[in-house]
N, C-alpha and C positions, 0 to 999 in steps of 0.2 A: 678477934672476935667484936673489938670497939669498932675495927673499921667497918666489918658486915653490918653491925647494929646502924653506924652512921650514913652507911649508904643505902640501908632500907629506910631508914626515917627520911633521908633527903628524896628519895624516889616517891614515897608515900605522900610527902610536902609537896613536890612539884606537881605531881600529878591531881592532886585535889586541887591546888591553885589552878591548874589548866583546866579541868572539869568546872570550878568556879567560874573562871573566864568565859567559857562557852556557854554556861547557863546564863550569865550575865550578859553577853552580847545576844542570845537568842530571845532572853525575855524581853530586853530593850528593843530590840526590833519589832517585836510582837505588839509592845504597847505602842511602837511610834507607829506602826500600821493600824492598831485599834480595829474600825469597823470595816477598813478594806480588806482584812480577811475573810471577814464574812462575806462581803462583795465577792472577793476572789471565787471562793465554793459557792457563791450563787448562782455560777454561770455554768455548774453542772448540768449536763443532758445526757440523755441515752447515747450521745457520740461518745465511744471510750476513748478516741485520741483524744477530745478535749479534755477529758477526765485525765488523762495521761499527762498531757502537757501542764496542766493546772497543778497536779501534785508534784511535777518536776519543779516547775517554777517556784511554788510555795515553798518547798523543802530547800530549793536553793538560796531562797530569801531568810527563811528563818532559822536554817542551819541545823536542822533538827527532824529527822524522820519521825522520831518517837512521838514530837509534837504533832505532826503531820497526821500521825496514826491515830494519837489520842484523840484528834479533833476529828478524823473521820467517824470514829467510833461513836463518838458525840452526837454528830449529825444524824447517823444511821439509828441511833438510839432514840433520837427525837421524831426520826420520819421524814426528815428533811432530805436525806439523799438516799438512794436506793443501792442494795446491794451489789447491783452491776456497775453502778458509777463508782461506787468504793474501790470497786477491781481495779479499774484503770487509774485512779487517784493513788493506790498504792503501787503500782507498777511504776507510774512516774517519781514518785517519792523515792524508791530504791535507788533510783540515779541520781537523783537530786542531792542525797546525803554522801555521794562519793566526793563533792566538790569540797569538801571540808580537807581531805587527804591533798588535793592539789594546791589549797591556800598553806597549808603546812609545808608542802614541798617548794612551792614558789617562794612564799616570803621567810619562812624557816630556814629555807637550805639555799635558795637562789642568791640572798643576800642578806648581811646581818641586820634583820629589822629589831633584834631586841636592844639595838642601841637606840632605836626611837621609841621603844615600848612606855619606857617611864614618861616621856613628852606625850605621847599619845593619850595615855591615861590620865595625866595632867588636863587635857585639854577636855578629856570626857568629863573630869569632875568639875573644871569650871563651868559646863554647859548644864550639869545638874544643879548647881547651885545660884546660876544665873537664873531667876525666876522669869524676869521680863521677857527673856529670849523664849520661854516656853518650849525648850528642847530638852526637857529632863530625861525621856526616854532615850533620845538620841544620844545624848550624854552617856546615858548605863550603856548602851551598845559599844560605844567608843572605848570605854571603860574596860569592858569584857573584851574586846579587841585587844587591847593592851596587857591584859593579864593573861589572855591565851597564849601572848609570845612569852612573856615574863616567866609563866610557868614551862613551856617549851624549852626555854634558853636554860632554866634550872635542872629540867629533866636531863637535856644534852650533857650539864656540867656533872651531874649525879652519875651519870653512866660514863664512867671513866674506864676505859680498857686497861690502862696500865695499872689500875687499882688491883685488878683480878679478882674482885668480889662476885664477877658476875661470869666469870669463865666457865659455871657448871651449865650456864645455857649452851654453850658452844657444843656441849655432849649430846645436847638432844637435838642438834642440827645433823648428826652423822650416823642416824639410825637405820636409816633408809626409809622402808615404808612407814615405820612405825612411829619416825621423826613427823611425818604428816598426820597420823593419826593422832599424837599427842599435842602436836600444833593446833588442830582443829578442835579437840577438846579444851585445851587451855585458853583459845580463842573464844569459846562459847562461854567458858567460866569468866574470863576478865570481864567480856563485854557485861555479862550479865548483871555482874558485882558494880559496874562502874555505871551502867545504864547508857554507854555512848559508844557507838560502833566510830565514831569519829575519832574519838580522844584514844580507843584503842588503836587504829591506826596509826595515830601521831606518834604513840608509844613504841609500835612496832618500827615505824621509820626512823625514829631515832636510833634503836637499837642496832636496826641494820646499817645505819649510816655509819655507826661505831664499830661495825664488824663484830659485833657481839653475837650475832645471830647471821645464818645463811640465809640465801635468796629462797630455797623450798621452805625452810621452815619460817620465815616472813610470812611467806604466801598461805601458808597453812593456818598462821595465826588469823590472817586478815579473812582468810574463807571462814573459819570458825565464827568469827564476829557477827555473821550474818544471822546465825542461828541465836547467838546471846542477844542481839538487839530487840529480837522479837518479845522479851521480857515486858515492854512498855505497852505491846499491844495486848499481852495477856492481862496486865494489871489495870489498863482500861476498860476492858470487857467484863470485868467482875461485878456480879449485881446488876448486870445490864440486859437488854433483851435479846431475843435468839438473833434477830438480824444484825446486832452489835457485836455479838460472839462470832458468827460467821464472817463478819468484816476483819475480827482480830485472827481469826482462823485462817482466811486467805493469806495474811501476812506471815504466819507463822508456817504454812504449808507450802508456800512459796518459797521462803527462805530454806526451809528445810530440804527442799526437792533441790533448789541450786545447789546447796552444798554437797548433796550425795552425788549429784550429776556430774560435777567438776570434780571431785574425789576420784570418780572412775575414770575421768579422763584427764586425770591431774598434770602427768608429764605432758600430753600434746596441746592443753590448755597455756601451760607456761611456755610452751614453745611458741604459741601463737601471740603472746605479751611480747616475747623477746623479739618475736618477728617486728612488731608493732612499734617499740621502743628502740631509739637509736642508741647504740653501745651495748655491752655486756653487761648483765645484771652486776657484775662485780664493779664494772665503772661508773655505773648509774644507776645504784640500786632504789634511790629514793623515788625516782621517776617510773619506775618497774612496778615498785609497790602501789604506787597511786595510779597507775595505768591498768594494772590487774584489777583493783577495787572497780574502777569504773567499766573496763571491758565486761568482766563478769556480770555485773547488773544489767548492764545495756544488753547484752545477748540475751539473757534469760528473759527481761521484761519485754523485750520486742518479741519474741516467741511466744509468749503468753497473751500478748495485746489484742490479737485476732480472737482469742476463745474467752474472753471476758463473760460472754453468756453462759457457755459451759461451765466455767469455773464456778458462777455464782450459783448455778443449777446443783453442780456437785455439794456445795455448802449446804445449800438446803435439805439435801439429801442426807448430809453427816449430821447438821443439827437440826432437830424438829422444831416445830413451831413451839412459843410458851403456852403453857396452860391458860386457859382464859381466868383472867382475875376475877375475884369475887366483885360483884356490883356495888358493893356499899364500901371497898377498900379501896384506898389511895395510897401509891407507893411512888416516892421520888428519893432516890437515894444518891449522894454525892461520892461517885467512885474516884478514888486516889488513882494516879496513874505514875506513881513512884518518881516525881520531881519533873514530869514531861505535862502537868496541869497547862492547858491552853485556855485562856479567859475567853476568847471568841466562843468558843465551842458551847462552853459551857453556860454562855449569856444566851446563846440561841436556842439550847435546851430549854432555860428559863422563859424565854419568850414564848416558846411552842405551848408550855404548860398554862402560860398566860392566857394565850390563846383559846385554849381548852375550855380555862375557866370564864371566859367571856361567852363562849358559846354555850356553858352550863348557866350562865345567869340569864341569856336570850331563852334558853328552853323552860325555865323556870317562870321567867316574865308571860310567856304566851301559855303556861299551862295555868298562871293565875287570870290571864284576861279571860280565859273561856269561863271562869267562875262569874265573871260579868254578865256574861252572855246567857249562861245557864245558872243562875244562881238558885240552886235546887239541890236535892238529894244525891245526884248524879255526879256532881261535882265532888262531892266530899268522896263516894264511891270510886271515882275515875283518876283523882288527881291528888287527893291530901298525902296520901301514904308514899307516891312517887314525890312530892313535894318533899316531903320531911325527909326522905332519904336522900335528894338531893342537896339539901341544906347542910345535912351532916357532913356529907361528903364534901361540901364546898370548904366547910371548917377544917376537916382534914388537909384540904389543899393549901388553905392561907398557913396553917402549921408549918407543914413540909416544905412549901414553898420557901417561907421565912429561914428556915433553916440552912436551905439550900441556898440562899443569897447570901446568907452570912457565910458559909462557906466559899462561895465566889469571892465575897471581898477580901478574902486572905490571899487570893492569887494576885501574880503580877499584872497590874492594872494600868491603864492609862489614864488620864484625869478624866477623859470622856466616859471609858467606861466605869470608872468609879462612880460618877454622876449618874450615869444609866441605873446601875443597880439600887442608888436610892431613889429614883422616880419609880423603877418596878417594884419597889416595896409599897411604895404609896400606891400604885394602882391595884396592887393585890389587896390592900387594906380594904380600897374602896370598893372592890369586887366582891368581897367578901360580905361586906355591908350591903350591897345591892340584893344579895342573895336572902340576908336577913329581912330586907324590906319587903322583898317578894313574898317570904314566907309569913312576915305578919300580916302583909294584907291577906294572905290566904286565910289566916286564923280568924280575922275578922269577918272573912266571906263566911268561913264556916259557922262562925258564933250567929251571925244575922240568919244562918239558915235554921241553924237549931233551934234558935229562939223564935222563928216564923216571924222575923221583923218585916213589916212591911214598908217598901218604898213607891212613890207615885212613879210611873214609868217616865213620866218629863224630866225626873230628877236623876234617873239612872242613865236616862238619855244624854243630859247634861255630861257625865264623865266620858263618852265614848270620845270626843274630841280631845280631853284631856289625857285618855289614857293614850290616844294615838300620838299626841307629841311626845310621851314617855317613850313610847316604842319606836319613834323614829329617832331620838337621842340614841336609844340603845343602839340601835342598828348602826347611828352613825359610829359610835365606839367599836362596834364588833368589827366594821369593815375597815377602820384604822387602826385598830390596836398594833403595838408595836412599831407605829409609824411615824415620822414627825410631823406635827401637823404645822402648816403656814397660818399667817394672821389672816387670811381670808376664811380658811376651813376653821379655825377656832372662833371666828364671828358667826359661822353659821350656826355651831354649838350655842353660842351666847344666846343667838336668837331665839333658838328653841327654848333654852333654859329659862328666858325671858318670859316667853309666852306660857310656860308652865306656872311661872309665878303668878302672872296675872289671873290666869284662869283659877290656879288656888285659891287666891284673894276673894274672886268673884264666887267661887261655889262656897265657899266658908261663909260668905257675907248672906248667900241665899239660905244657907242651913241655919243662921241665926234670927233671920226673919221668921223662918218656919217655927223656930223654938218659942219666939214669942208670939207667935200666931196662936200657939197650944198645941204644936204637933209632939209626937212620941218622943221625949227626951232622949232614952236610950238610943232609940233608932237614928235619931240627929246625930249623938254625940258620936256612936259608931261612923256614921257615915263623914263626920268631920276627921276621924283618924283616919278614913281610908284615903280622903285627899291629903291629909298631912303626910301618909307614907308614901303617897305616889310621889307627892313634892320632893321627899327625902332621896328618893330613886334618883329623879332628874337631877339632884343637886350633886350625888355622887358621881352619876356621868359626866356631868360637866367638870368636876374636879379632874375626872381622869382626862377629858381632852385638856385642860390645863397644864396636866403632867406632861401628855404627848406633845405638847407645843414645845416642851423643854427639852427633849431629846435630840 
């Protein structure tokens, strides 16, 4: 009994070490890549082949189809990728994830890399503490690589055929068709629990290499992992839009269909793998298992690739569009994805929301500007209710975007991504204050209309170029939001802001002279308040330009 307990504890410890090594390696690579991951997915077009290749290469790099899928769901949820584009990426990611099995086979069983695992881990640690080198993310990835093979070595040691503690698994390998069914079910359960088909494959390869399980049972375990790996897609789409749920459903249905198909043709499929891989399964079991995973994903993905449009259409039939949200309610939820969170996808979602907030500011400003042209009861009737709704909506956006960015800050981030989140929070604050400025101007206009305050036409005409400058800097921010501003672009914003300051000074000076000449005090003070609020609007826009220059 003590021997069994010891073996179980060793297995759990080595598997968790293996999983943590894989996660650290994936996180380190993602941090090191930073915005390059965003740029990679920026190449998405309606060309399914390009999407397929992008998904394959991206998953190959970050060593996690779950992270790629979570990223896809985030992009579709943000409206930055179409469903059809995501289908191609999903198919490519399914092949890209099989590379981990080959790494395990080649390095873990091709030669004893475990002897070098500790020095590799040490090298990674040195890079993480050597701040001058600025290679902390790369160091983390190297540490993860070392930990992965330390875990694999411990797993290999824990699975000792001579101890006999795992002999019961041999029983399940000799039950014919029932062995296949049990293997598939076990593969689904194990992969769903550990959230990694790659780790499950490493475990299966290790047990098979020690002759604990046979070829057919090992194949069934790997095949079942395809369904278990969809847990990340399901978690990623919770609380998401209908397009995001359709993206996750593509992943789920594709993998389920793959497993059903290969179970129907189980023996012919294994014969195909045996034909492709040299030697018999008994003589070269590790290569057979790795090849099975790759061949299975490659065949099914290539079969589906020409039908991405039809697959997308089917998903639209299965999952209906979301009900239209209430106009006055803003929702932005941070969906956990079971440890597969990818900072790039979350940051891009936040950027999309910030872009929407910028358009809201633009709409409010244009509504307020109409009040200067038609300063009468029609402005109150046609615009004030909408401006009130928009200002309340902007308050909701600030609150929920702030919470969202706080969640993002807890993800594995590169230094650049961490700085970007701080800058984004500043931009959100400035945008919300710009909506306050617009609403305050609208209230002042409403007051002047209700109080029937009279202004000379020439005084109102003086505000036209002033408002035009405010509109210019607002459009400048709208057109460049989420982009890095170079010094020349920042200078453009500075020149507009300087002109606003000059106009503000001159307009207030003229208003004071009118006061001294005996003009209506309440009207002139309100006029000065209008001038001041518009200047604040310009100052906040320039503050955003300064933040964009830091991106």
